[in-house]
PDB file with one MODEL, atoms N, CA, C and O in Angstrom:
MODEL        1
ATOM      1  N   MET A   1       1.244  -0.661 -15.227  1.00  0.00           N
ATOM      2  CA  MET A   1       1.404  -1.901 -14.601  1.00  0.00           C
ATOM      3  C   MET A   1       1.505  -1.833 -13.142  1.00  0.00           C
ATOM      4  O   MET A   1       2.598  -1.369 -12.818  1.00  0.00           O
ATOM      5  N   ALA A   2       0.816  -2.107 -12.222  1.00  0.00           N
ATOM      6  CA  ALA A   2       1.112  -1.997 -10.674  1.00  0.00           C
ATOM      7  C   ALA A   2       1.839  -3.416 -10.357  1.00  0.00           C
ATOM      8  O   ALA A   2       1.512  -4.484 -10.874  1.00  0.00           O
ATOM      9  N   VAL A   3       2.823  -3.243  -9.471  1.00  0.00           N
ATOM     10  CA  VAL A   3       3.630  -4.291  -9.232  1.00  0.00           C
ATOM     11  C   VAL A   3       3.633  -4.393  -7.602  1.00  0.00           C
ATOM     12  O   VAL A   3       3.603  -3.370  -6.919  1.00  0.00           O
ATOM     13  N   ARG A   4       3.670  -5.664  -7.040  1.00  0.00           N
ATOM     14  CA  ARG A   4       3.510  -5.776  -5.776  1.00  0.00           C
ATOM     15  C   ARG A   4       4.616  -6.695  -5.234  1.00  0.00           C
ATOM     16  O   ARG A   4       5.012  -7.587  -5.984  1.00  0.00           O
ATOM     17  N   ILE A   5       5.158  -6.574  -4.007  1.00  0.00           N
ATOM     18  CA  ILE A   5       6.069  -7.639  -3.371  1.00  0.00           C
ATOM     19  C   ILE A   5       5.187  -8.291  -2.366  1.00  0.00           C
ATOM     20  O   ILE A   5       4.734  -7.710  -1.381  1.00  0.00           O
ATOM     21  N   ARG A   6       4.961  -9.599  -2.692  1.00  0.00           N
ATOM     22  CA  ARG A   6       4.029 -10.545  -1.899  1.00  0.00           C
ATOM     23  C   ARG A   6       4.532 -12.062  -1.739  1.00  0.00           C
ATOM     24  O   ARG A   6       5.579 -12.498  -2.216  1.00  0.00           O
ATOM     25  N   LEU A   7       3.837 -12.601  -1.175  1.00  0.00           N
ATOM     26  CA  LEU A   7       4.044 -14.124  -0.720  1.00  0.00           C
ATOM     27  C   LEU A   7       3.369 -15.007  -1.639  1.00  0.00           C
ATOM     28  O   LEU A   7       2.254 -14.699  -2.060  1.00  0.00           O
ATOM     29  N   THR A   8       3.886 -15.977  -1.959  1.00  0.00           N
ATOM     30  CA  THR A   8       3.249 -17.125  -2.762  1.00  0.00           C
ATOM     31  C   THR A   8       3.287 -18.366  -2.101  1.00  0.00           C
ATOM     32  O   THR A   8       4.339 -18.564  -1.493  1.00  0.00           O
ATOM     33  N   ARG A   9       2.507 -19.192  -2.046  1.00  0.00           N
ATOM     34  CA  ARG A   9       2.535 -20.516  -1.180  1.00  0.00           C
ATOM     35  C   ARG A   9       2.990 -21.457  -1.853  1.00  0.00           C
ATOM     36  O   ARG A   9       2.647 -21.701  -3.010  1.00  0.00           O
ATOM     37  N   MET A  10       3.904 -22.158  -1.127  1.00  0.00           N
ATOM     38  CA  MET A  10       4.450 -23.568  -1.474  1.00  0.00           C
ATOM     39  C   MET A  10       4.226 -24.581  -0.534  1.00  0.00           C
ATOM     40  O   MET A  10       3.531 -24.411   0.468  1.00  0.00           O
ATOM     41  N   GLY A  11       4.924 -25.886  -0.891  1.00  0.00           N
ATOM     42  CA  GLY A  11       5.075 -26.706   0.160  1.00  0.00           C
ATOM     43  C   GLY A  11       3.675 -27.680   0.096  1.00  0.00           C
ATOM     44  O   GLY A  11       2.821 -27.466  -0.764  1.00  0.00           O
ATOM     45  N   ARG A  12       3.564 -28.549   0.895  1.00  0.00           N
ATOM     46  CA  ARG A  12       2.612 -29.437   0.752  1.00  0.00           C
ATOM     47  C   ARG A  12       1.660 -29.179   2.008  1.00  0.00           C
ATOM     48  O   ARG A  12       1.977 -28.365   2.876  1.00  0.00           O
ATOM     49  N   LYS A  13       0.425 -29.947   2.061  1.00  0.00           N
ATOM     50  CA  LYS A  13      -0.509 -29.654   3.049  1.00  0.00           C
ATOM     51  C   LYS A  13       0.056 -29.648   4.444  1.00  0.00           C
ATOM     52  O   LYS A  13       0.969 -30.415   4.749  1.00  0.00           O
ATOM     53  N   LYS A  14      -0.418 -28.881   5.211  1.00  0.00           N
ATOM     54  CA  LYS A  14      -0.044 -28.517   6.682  1.00  0.00           C
ATOM     55  C   LYS A  14       1.287 -28.257   6.722  1.00  0.00           C
ATOM     56  O   LYS A  14       1.674 -28.148   7.885  1.00  0.00           O
ATOM     57  N   LYS A  15       2.281 -28.090   5.779  1.00  0.00           N
ATOM     58  CA  LYS A  15       3.628 -27.720   5.816  1.00  0.00           C
ATOM     59  C   LYS A  15       3.853 -26.559   4.959  1.00  0.00           C
ATOM     60  O   LYS A  15       4.474 -26.771   3.917  1.00  0.00           O
ATOM     61  N   PRO A  16       3.415 -25.231   5.238  1.00  0.00           N
ATOM     62  CA  PRO A  16       3.478 -24.203   4.257  1.00  0.00           C
ATOM     63  C   PRO A  16       5.167 -23.917   4.283  1.00  0.00           C
ATOM     64  O   PRO A  16       5.963 -24.168   5.188  1.00  0.00           O
ATOM     65  N   PHE A  17       5.384 -23.355   3.067  1.00  0.00           N
ATOM     66  CA  PHE A  17       6.469 -22.437   2.773  1.00  0.00           C
ATOM     67  C   PHE A  17       6.342 -21.457   1.945  1.00  0.00           C
ATOM     68  O   PHE A  17       5.570 -21.691   1.015  1.00  0.00           O
ATOM     69  N   TYR A  18       6.895 -20.306   1.960  1.00  0.00           N
ATOM     70  CA  TYR A  18       6.394 -19.308   0.866  1.00  0.00           C
ATOM     71  C   TYR A  18       7.794 -18.573   0.364  1.00  0.00           C
ATOM     72  O   TYR A  18       8.827 -18.420   1.016  1.00  0.00           O
ATOM     73  N   ARG A  19       7.568 -18.251  -0.712  1.00  0.00           N
ATOM     74  CA  ARG A  19       8.290 -17.431  -1.503  1.00  0.00           C
ATOM     75  C   ARG A  19       7.902 -15.973  -1.579  1.00  0.00           C
ATOM     76  O   ARG A  19       6.733 -15.614  -1.716  1.00  0.00           O
ATOM     77  N   ILE A  20       8.983 -15.104  -1.480  1.00  0.00           N
ATOM     78  CA  ILE A  20       8.722 -13.533  -1.528  1.00  0.00           C
ATOM     79  C   ILE A  20       8.911 -13.348  -2.933  1.00  0.00           C
ATOM     80  O   ILE A  20      10.024 -13.575  -3.408  1.00  0.00           O
ATOM     81  N   VAL A  21       7.879 -12.930  -3.728  1.00  0.00           N
ATOM     82  CA  VAL A  21       8.071 -12.687  -5.035  1.00  0.00           C
ATOM     83  C   VAL A  21       7.594 -11.123  -5.558  1.00  0.00           C
ATOM     84  O   VAL A  21       6.872 -10.376  -4.897  1.00  0.00           O
ATOM     85  N   VAL A  22       7.998 -10.906  -6.495  1.00  0.00           N
ATOM     86  CA  VAL A  22       7.645  -9.490  -7.014  1.00  0.00           C
ATOM     87  C   VAL A  22       6.672  -9.930  -8.252  1.00  0.00           C
ATOM     88  O   VAL A  22       7.118 -10.557  -9.213  1.00  0.00           O
ATOM     89  N   ALA A  23       5.284  -9.538  -8.139  1.00  0.00           N
ATOM     90  CA  ALA A  23       4.463 -10.000  -9.306  1.00  0.00           C
ATOM     91  C   ALA A  23       3.496  -8.818  -9.768  1.00  0.00           C
ATOM     92  O   ALA A  23       3.475  -7.825  -9.041  1.00  0.00           O
ATOM     93  N   ASN A  24       2.825  -8.829 -10.724  1.00  0.00           N
ATOM     94  CA  ASN A  24       1.861  -8.032 -11.344  1.00  0.00           C
ATOM     95  C   ASN A  24       0.898  -8.124 -10.098  1.00  0.00           C
ATOM     96  O   ASN A  24       0.692  -9.169  -9.481  1.00  0.00           O
ATOM     97  N   ALA A  25       0.321  -6.873  -9.797  1.00  0.00           N
ATOM     98  CA  ALA A  25      -0.938  -6.861  -8.769  1.00  0.00           C
ATOM     99  C   ALA A  25      -2.047  -7.682  -9.199  1.00  0.00           C
ATOM    100  O   ALA A  25      -2.745  -8.268  -8.371  1.00  0.00           O
ATOM    101  N   GLU A  26      -2.277  -7.770 -10.590  1.00  0.00           N
ATOM    102  CA  GLU A  26      -3.347  -8.528 -11.022  1.00  0.00           C
ATOM    103  C   GLU A  26      -3.547  -9.962 -11.293  1.00  0.00           C
ATOM    104  O   GLU A  26      -4.558 -10.500 -11.745  1.00  0.00           O
ATOM    105  N   ALA A  27      -2.190 -10.613 -10.874  1.00  0.00           N
ATOM    106  CA  ALA A  27      -1.652 -11.756 -11.195  1.00  0.00           C
ATOM    107  C   ALA A  27      -2.354 -12.681  -9.701  1.00  0.00           C
ATOM    108  O   ALA A  27      -2.313 -12.208  -8.566  1.00  0.00           O
ATOM    109  N   SER A  28      -2.815 -13.711  -9.959  1.00  0.00           N
ATOM    110  CA  SER A  28      -3.293 -14.737  -8.662  1.00  0.00           C
ATOM    111  C   SER A  28      -2.050 -14.894  -7.685  1.00  0.00           C
ATOM    112  O   SER A  28      -0.901 -14.528  -7.936  1.00  0.00           O
ATOM    113  N   ARG A  29      -2.464 -15.460  -6.613  1.00  0.00           N
ATOM    114  CA  ARG A  29      -1.625 -15.479  -5.488  1.00  0.00           C
ATOM    115  C   ARG A  29      -0.418 -16.385  -5.983  1.00  0.00           C
ATOM    116  O   ARG A  29       0.744 -16.033  -5.783  1.00  0.00           O
ATOM    117  N   ASP A  30      -0.763 -17.649  -6.684  1.00  0.00           N
ATOM    118  CA  ASP A  30       0.316 -18.429  -7.004  1.00  0.00           C
ATOM    119  C   ASP A  30       0.496 -18.574  -8.391  1.00  0.00           C
ATOM    120  O   ASP A  30       0.975 -19.583  -8.910  1.00  0.00           O
ATOM    121  N   GLY A  31       0.060 -17.426  -9.084  1.00  0.00           N
ATOM    122  CA  GLY A  31       0.417 -17.304 -10.540  1.00  0.00           C
ATOM    123  C   GLY A  31       1.720 -16.624 -10.765  1.00  0.00           C
ATOM    124  O   GLY A  31       2.603 -16.484  -9.919  1.00  0.00           O
ATOM    125  N   GLN A  32       1.746 -16.146 -12.213  1.00  0.00           N
ATOM    126  CA  GLN A  32       2.934 -15.533 -12.711  1.00  0.00           C
ATOM    127  C   GLN A  32       3.572 -14.599 -11.822  1.00  0.00           C
ATOM    128  O   GLN A  32       2.869 -13.804 -11.198  1.00  0.00           O
ATOM    129  N   PHE A  33       5.098 -14.605 -11.665  1.00  0.00           N
ATOM    130  CA  PHE A  33       5.663 -13.559 -11.016  1.00  0.00           C
ATOM    131  C   PHE A  33       6.737 -13.203 -11.903  1.00  0.00           C
ATOM    132  O   PHE A  33       7.096 -13.905 -12.848  1.00  0.00           O
ATOM    133  N   LEU A  34       7.334 -11.897 -11.522  1.00  0.00           N
ATOM    134  CA  LEU A  34       8.620 -11.481 -12.075  1.00  0.00           C
ATOM    135  C   LEU A  34       9.918 -12.003 -11.615  1.00  0.00           C
ATOM    136  O   LEU A  34      10.846 -12.281 -12.375  1.00  0.00           O
ATOM    137  N   GLU A  35       9.941 -12.134 -10.223  1.00  0.00           N
ATOM    138  CA  GLU A  35      11.389 -12.446  -9.802  1.00  0.00           C
ATOM    139  C   GLU A  35      11.048 -12.931  -8.277  1.00  0.00           C
ATOM    140  O   GLU A  35      10.214 -12.356  -7.577  1.00  0.00           O
ATOM    141  N   VAL A  36      11.807 -14.071  -7.860  1.00  0.00           N
ATOM    142  CA  VAL A  36      11.847 -14.429  -6.581  1.00  0.00           C
ATOM    143  C   VAL A  36      12.897 -13.694  -5.703  1.00  0.00           C
ATOM    144  O   VAL A  36      14.084 -13.738  -6.024  1.00  0.00           O
ATOM    145  N   VAL A  37      12.474 -13.004  -4.577  1.00  0.00           N
ATOM    146  CA  VAL A  37      13.497 -12.058  -3.805  1.00  0.00           C
ATOM    147  C   VAL A  37      13.697 -12.552  -2.527  1.00  0.00           C
ATOM    148  O   VAL A  37      14.363 -11.876  -1.744  1.00  0.00           O
ATOM    149  N   GLY A  38      13.176 -13.749  -2.138  1.00  0.00           N
ATOM    150  CA  GLY A  38      13.146 -14.236  -0.873  1.00  0.00           C
ATOM    151  C   GLY A  38      12.307 -15.415  -0.468  1.00  0.00           C
ATOM    152  O   GLY A  38      11.348 -15.773  -1.152  1.00  0.00           O
ATOM    153  N   THR A  39      12.683 -16.048   0.695  1.00  0.00           N
ATOM    154  CA  THR A  39      11.711 -17.045   1.106  1.00  0.00           C
ATOM    155  C   THR A  39      11.413 -16.774   2.620  1.00  0.00           C
ATOM    156  O   THR A  39      12.084 -16.000   3.303  1.00  0.00           O
ATOM    157  N   TYR A  40      10.301 -17.513   3.091  1.00  0.00           N
ATOM    158  CA  TYR A  40       9.807 -17.320   4.410  1.00  0.00           C
ATOM    159  C   TYR A  40       9.299 -18.762   4.718  1.00  0.00           C
ATOM    160  O   TYR A  40       8.419 -19.311   4.055  1.00  0.00           O
ATOM    161  N   ASP A  41      10.044 -19.425   5.971  1.00  0.00           N
ATOM    162  CA  ASP A  41       9.645 -20.701   6.342  1.00  0.00           C
ATOM    163  C   ASP A  41       9.028 -20.447   7.843  1.00  0.00           C
ATOM    164  O   ASP A  41       9.706 -20.119   8.817  1.00  0.00           O
ATOM    165  N   PRO A  42       7.772 -20.639   7.840  1.00  0.00           N
ATOM    166  CA  PRO A  42       6.948 -20.406   9.204  1.00  0.00           C
ATOM    167  C   PRO A  42       7.293 -21.688  10.152  1.00  0.00           C
ATOM    168  O   PRO A  42       7.420 -21.615  11.374  1.00  0.00           O
ATOM    169  N   CYS A  43       7.398 -22.639   9.529  1.00  0.00           N
ATOM    170  CA  CYS A  43       7.614 -24.087  10.255  1.00  0.00           C
ATOM    171  C   CYS A  43       8.673 -24.126  11.205  1.00  0.00           C
ATOM    172  O   CYS A  43       8.524 -24.621  12.322  1.00  0.00           O
ATOM    173  N   LYS A  44       9.757 -23.613  10.795  1.00  0.00           N
ATOM    174  CA  LYS A  44      11.023 -23.494  11.718  1.00  0.00           C
ATOM    175  C   LYS A  44      10.785 -22.735  12.857  1.00  0.00           C
ATOM    176  O   LYS A  44       9.991 -21.795  12.895  1.00  0.00           O
ATOM    177  N   GLN A  45      11.523 -23.167  13.869  1.00  0.00           N
ATOM    178  CA  GLN A  45      11.492 -22.284  15.108  1.00  0.00           C
ATOM    179  C   GLN A  45      12.954 -21.861  15.404  1.00  0.00           C
ATOM    180  O   GLN A  45      13.854 -22.679  15.593  1.00  0.00           O
ATOM    181  N   PRO A  46      13.120 -20.480  15.429  1.00  0.00           N
ATOM    182  CA  PRO A  46      12.244 -19.314  15.014  1.00  0.00           C
ATOM    183  C   PRO A  46      12.190 -19.475  13.621  1.00  0.00           C
ATOM    184  O   PRO A  46      12.974 -20.100  12.906  1.00  0.00           O
ATOM    185  N   ALA A  47      10.893 -18.665  13.220  1.00  0.00           N
ATOM    186  CA  ALA A  47      10.651 -18.649  11.630  1.00  0.00           C
ATOM    187  C   ALA A  47      11.751 -18.226  10.744  1.00  0.00           C
ATOM    188  O   ALA A  47      12.299 -17.157  11.013  1.00  0.00           O
ATOM    189  N   GLU A  48      12.167 -18.929   9.695  1.00  0.00           N
ATOM    190  CA  GLU A  48      13.206 -18.303   9.024  1.00  0.00           C
ATOM    191  C   GLU A  48      12.832 -17.394   7.797  1.00  0.00           C
ATOM    192  O   GLU A  48      12.096 -17.766   6.884  1.00  0.00           O
ATOM    193  N   VAL A  49      13.390 -16.236   7.877  1.00  0.00           N
ATOM    194  CA  VAL A  49      13.361 -15.318   6.485  1.00  0.00           C
ATOM    195  C   VAL A  49      14.518 -15.019   5.856  1.00  0.00           C
ATOM    196  O   VAL A  49      15.416 -14.456   6.482  1.00  0.00           O
ATOM    197  N   ILE A  50      14.661 -15.354   4.526  1.00  0.00           N
ATOM    198  CA  ILE A  50      15.917 -15.070   3.838  1.00  0.00           C
ATOM    199  C   ILE A  50      15.587 -14.138   2.638  1.00  0.00           C
ATOM    200  O   ILE A  50      14.765 -14.582   1.835  1.00  0.00           O
ATOM    201  N   VAL A  51      16.157 -12.807   2.385  1.00  0.00           N
ATOM    202  CA  VAL A  51      15.540 -11.925   1.766  1.00  0.00           C
ATOM    203  C   VAL A  51      16.989 -11.518   0.867  1.00  0.00           C
ATOM    204  O   VAL A  51      18.119 -11.488   1.354  1.00  0.00           O
ATOM    205  N   LYS A  52      16.698 -11.275  -0.294  1.00  0.00           N
ATOM    206  CA  LYS A  52      17.827 -10.828  -1.116  1.00  0.00           C
ATOM    207  C   LYS A  52      17.780  -9.117  -1.025  1.00  0.00           C
ATOM    208  O   LYS A  52      17.241  -8.401  -1.869  1.00  0.00           O
ATOM    209  N   GLN A  53      18.354  -8.726  -0.012  1.00  0.00           N
ATOM    210  CA  GLN A  53      18.094  -7.107   0.040  1.00  0.00           C
ATOM    211  C   GLN A  53      18.344  -6.323  -1.030  1.00  0.00           C
ATOM    212  O   GLN A  53      17.469  -5.482  -1.234  1.00  0.00           O
ATOM    213  N   ASP A  54      19.415  -6.327  -1.911  1.00  0.00           N
ATOM    214  CA  ASP A  54      19.877  -5.632  -2.878  1.00  0.00           C
ATOM    215  C   ASP A  54      18.660  -5.749  -4.127  1.00  0.00           C
ATOM    216  O   ASP A  54      18.309  -4.758  -4.767  1.00  0.00           O
ATOM    217  N   ARG A  55      18.144  -6.995  -4.330  1.00  0.00           N
ATOM    218  CA  ARG A  55      17.138  -7.126  -5.270  1.00  0.00           C
ATOM    219  C   ARG A  55      15.642  -6.222  -4.902  1.00  0.00           C
ATOM    220  O   ARG A  55      14.978  -5.511  -5.656  1.00  0.00           O
ATOM    221  N   VAL A  56      15.428  -6.550  -3.501  1.00  0.00           N
ATOM    222  CA  VAL A  56      14.307  -5.808  -3.110  1.00  0.00           C
ATOM    223  C   VAL A  56      14.455  -4.384  -3.076  1.00  0.00           C
ATOM    224  O   VAL A  56      13.489  -3.692  -3.399  1.00  0.00           O
ATOM    225  N   LYS A  57      15.557  -3.842  -2.722  1.00  0.00           N
ATOM    226  CA  LYS A  57      15.693  -2.330  -2.895  1.00  0.00           C
ATOM    227  C   LYS A  57      15.678  -1.851  -4.232  1.00  0.00           C
ATOM    228  O   LYS A  57      15.319  -0.701  -4.482  1.00  0.00           O
ATOM    229  N   VAL A  58      16.058  -2.684  -5.145  1.00  0.00           N
ATOM    230  CA  VAL A  58      15.696  -2.225  -6.748  1.00  0.00           C
ATOM    231  C   VAL A  58      14.426  -2.147  -6.940  1.00  0.00           C
ATOM    232  O   VAL A  58      13.963  -1.074  -7.329  1.00  0.00           O
ATOM    233  N   TRP A  59      13.673  -3.135  -6.739  1.00  0.00           N
ATOM    234  CA  TRP A  59      12.195  -3.123  -6.992  1.00  0.00           C
ATOM    235  C   TRP A  59      11.302  -2.061  -6.175  1.00  0.00           C
ATOM    236  O   TRP A  59      10.284  -1.549  -6.640  1.00  0.00           O
ATOM    237  N   LEU A  60      11.791  -1.814  -4.969  1.00  0.00           N
ATOM    238  CA  LEU A  60      11.221  -0.719  -4.245  1.00  0.00           C
ATOM    239  C   LEU A  60      11.432   0.677  -4.701  1.00  0.00           C
ATOM    240  O   LEU A  60      10.680   1.636  -4.530  1.00  0.00           O
ATOM    241  N   ASP A  61      12.656   0.634  -5.351  1.00  0.00           N
ATOM    242  CA  ASP A  61      13.017   2.104  -5.976  1.00  0.00           C
ATOM    243  C   ASP A  61      12.276   1.973  -7.288  1.00  0.00           C
ATOM    244  O   ASP A  61      12.017   3.073  -7.777  1.00  0.00           O
ATOM    245  N   LYS A  62      11.881   0.981  -7.964  1.00  0.00           N
ATOM    246  CA  LYS A  62      11.188   1.080  -9.294  1.00  0.00           C
ATOM    247  C   LYS A  62       9.589   1.289  -9.016  1.00  0.00           C
ATOM    248  O   LYS A  62       8.786   1.422  -9.940  1.00  0.00           O
ATOM    249  N   GLY A  63       9.230   1.301  -7.668  1.00  0.00           N
ATOM    250  CA  GLY A  63       7.937   1.606  -7.391  1.00  0.00           C
ATOM    251  C   GLY A  63       6.966   0.522  -6.907  1.00  0.00           C
ATOM    252  O   GLY A  63       5.777   0.677  -6.629  1.00  0.00           O
ATOM    253  N   ALA A  64       7.819  -0.805  -6.848  1.00  0.00           N
ATOM    254  CA  ALA A  64       7.007  -1.900  -6.213  1.00  0.00           C
ATOM    255  C   ALA A  64       6.284  -1.540  -4.930  1.00  0.00           C
ATOM    256  O   ALA A  64       6.732  -0.605  -4.266  1.00  0.00           O
ATOM    257  N   LEU A  65       5.095  -2.262  -4.480  1.00  0.00           N
ATOM    258  CA  LEU A  65       4.592  -1.855  -3.163  1.00  0.00           C
ATOM    259  C   LEU A  65       4.484  -3.143  -2.530  1.00  0.00           C
ATOM    260  O   LEU A  65       3.915  -4.063  -3.117  1.00  0.00           O
ATOM    261  N   PRO A  66       5.095  -3.324  -1.118  1.00  0.00           N
ATOM    262  CA  PRO A  66       4.909  -4.657  -0.410  1.00  0.00           C
ATOM    263  C   PRO A  66       3.819  -4.829   0.144  1.00  0.00           C
ATOM    264  O   PRO A  66       3.222  -3.808   0.487  1.00  0.00           O
ATOM    265  N   SER A  67       3.265  -6.000   0.386  1.00  0.00           N
ATOM    266  CA  SER A  67       1.987  -6.323   1.071  1.00  0.00           C
ATOM    267  C   SER A  67       2.376  -6.094   2.659  1.00  0.00           C
ATOM    268  O   SER A  67       3.535  -5.985   3.057  1.00  0.00           O
ATOM    269  N   ASP A  68       1.329  -6.046   3.402  1.00  0.00           N
ATOM    270  CA  ASP A  68       1.444  -5.906   4.712  1.00  0.00           C
ATOM    271  C   ASP A  68       2.260  -7.012   5.546  1.00  0.00           C
ATOM    272  O   ASP A  68       2.939  -6.688   6.521  1.00  0.00           O
ATOM    273  N   THR A  69       2.160  -8.190   5.148  1.00  0.00           N
ATOM    274  CA  THR A  69       2.845  -9.286   5.545  1.00  0.00           C
ATOM    275  C   THR A  69       4.076  -9.145   5.204  1.00  0.00           C
ATOM    276  O   THR A  69       4.901  -9.283   6.107  1.00  0.00           O
ATOM    277  N   VAL A  70       4.582  -8.824   3.782  1.00  0.00           N
ATOM    278  CA  VAL A  70       6.025  -8.678   3.427  1.00  0.00           C
ATOM    279  C   VAL A  70       6.460  -7.473   3.940  1.00  0.00           C
ATOM    280  O   VAL A  70       7.677  -7.349   3.800  1.00  0.00           O
ATOM    281  N   LYS A  71       6.007  -6.683   4.399  1.00  0.00           N
ATOM    282  CA  LYS A  71       6.466  -5.419   4.895  1.00  0.00           C
ATOM    283  C   LYS A  71       7.224  -5.661   6.285  1.00  0.00           C
ATOM    284  O   LYS A  71       8.405  -5.376   6.485  1.00  0.00           O
ATOM    285  N   SER A  72       6.386  -6.210   7.168  1.00  0.00           N
ATOM    286  CA  SER A  72       6.785  -6.759   8.461  1.00  0.00           C
ATOM    287  C   SER A  72       7.821  -8.043   8.299  1.00  0.00           C
ATOM    288  O   SER A  72       8.511  -8.329   9.277  1.00  0.00           O
ATOM    289  N   LEU A  73       7.919  -8.668   7.324  1.00  0.00           N
ATOM    290  CA  LEU A  73       8.904  -9.723   7.209  1.00  0.00           C
ATOM    291  C   LEU A  73      10.278  -8.929   6.813  1.00  0.00           C
ATOM    292  O   LEU A  73      11.374  -9.185   7.311  1.00  0.00           O
ATOM    293  N   LEU A  74      10.042  -7.975   5.883  1.00  0.00           N
ATOM    294  CA  LEU A  74      11.277  -7.390   5.595  1.00  0.00           C
ATOM    295  C   LEU A  74      11.983  -6.354   6.714  1.00  0.00           C
ATOM    296  O   LEU A  74      13.129  -5.928   6.572  1.00  0.00           O
ATOM    297  N   ALA A  75      11.196  -6.048   7.743  1.00  0.00           N
ATOM    298  CA  ALA A  75      11.573  -5.258   8.747  1.00  0.00           C
ATOM    299  C   ALA A  75      12.293  -6.328   9.737  1.00  0.00           C
ATOM    300  O   ALA A  75      13.353  -6.090  10.315  1.00  0.00           O
ATOM    301  N   LYS A  76      11.610  -7.459   9.839  1.00  0.00           N
ATOM    302  CA  LYS A  76      12.251  -8.524  10.557  1.00  0.00           C
ATOM    303  C   LYS A  76      13.652  -8.960  10.126  1.00  0.00           C
ATOM    304  O   LYS A  76      14.605  -9.051  10.900  1.00  0.00           O
ATOM    305  N   ALA A  77      13.684  -9.200   8.917  1.00  0.00           N
ATOM    306  CA  ALA A  77      14.933  -9.622   8.076  1.00  0.00           C
ATOM    307  C   ALA A  77      16.195  -8.458   8.432  1.00  0.00           C
ATOM    308  O   ALA A  77      17.317  -8.812   8.795  1.00  0.00           O
ATOM    309  N   ALA A  78      15.867  -7.309   8.291  1.00  0.00           N
ATOM    310  CA  ALA A  78      16.491  -6.136   8.391  1.00  0.00           C
ATOM    311  C   ALA A  78      17.095  -6.037   9.819  1.00  0.00           C
ATOM    312  O   ALA A  78      18.288  -5.784   9.982  1.00  0.00           O
ATOM    313  N   LYS A  79      16.138  -6.267  10.966  1.00  0.00           N
ATOM    314  CA  LYS A  79      16.551  -6.163  12.164  1.00  0.00           C
ATOM    315  C   LYS A  79      17.564  -7.287  12.485  1.00  0.00           C
ATOM    316  O   LYS A  79      18.606  -6.984  13.066  1.00  0.00           O
ATOM    317  N   VAL A  80      17.316  -8.548  12.143  1.00  0.00           N
ATOM    318  CA  VAL A  80      18.491  -9.594  12.105  1.00  0.00           C
ATOM    319  C   VAL A  80      19.459  -9.578  11.551  1.00  0.00           C
ATOM    320  O   VAL A  80      20.360 -10.303  11.972  1.00  0.00           O
ATOM    321  N   ALA A  81      19.678  -8.775  10.415  1.00  0.00           N
ATOM    322  CA  ALA A  81      20.786  -8.398   9.463  1.00  0.00           C
ATOM    323  C   ALA A  81      21.653  -7.473  10.291  1.00  0.00           C
ATOM    324  O   ALA A  81      22.869  -7.503  10.101  1.00  0.00           O
ATOM    325  N   GLU A  82      21.218  -6.783  11.049  1.00  0.00           N
ATOM    326  CA  GLU A  82      22.115  -5.757  11.904  1.00  0.00           C
ATOM    327  C   GLU A  82      23.121  -6.200  12.710  1.00  0.00           C
ATOM    328  O   GLU A  82      23.795  -5.397  13.355  1.00  0.00           O
TER     329      GLU A  82
ENDMDL
END
């Protein structure tokens, strides 16, 4: 089973809000997921990224692959945390 760390869309029309989730690679975008590991709100200025670093590290150690967008968000969150 391939596991990915990716975004799932929440919120209403024209007001997106995303959860950073760990999901089976074959699951649909807003389908089942294994765990919520963070949030991303692009509507706030500046965009708000909240990540549970410890849980992300656990999943990365288990072999989960982040999507390109999540990879950049994790880098941004790590830079802010320093």
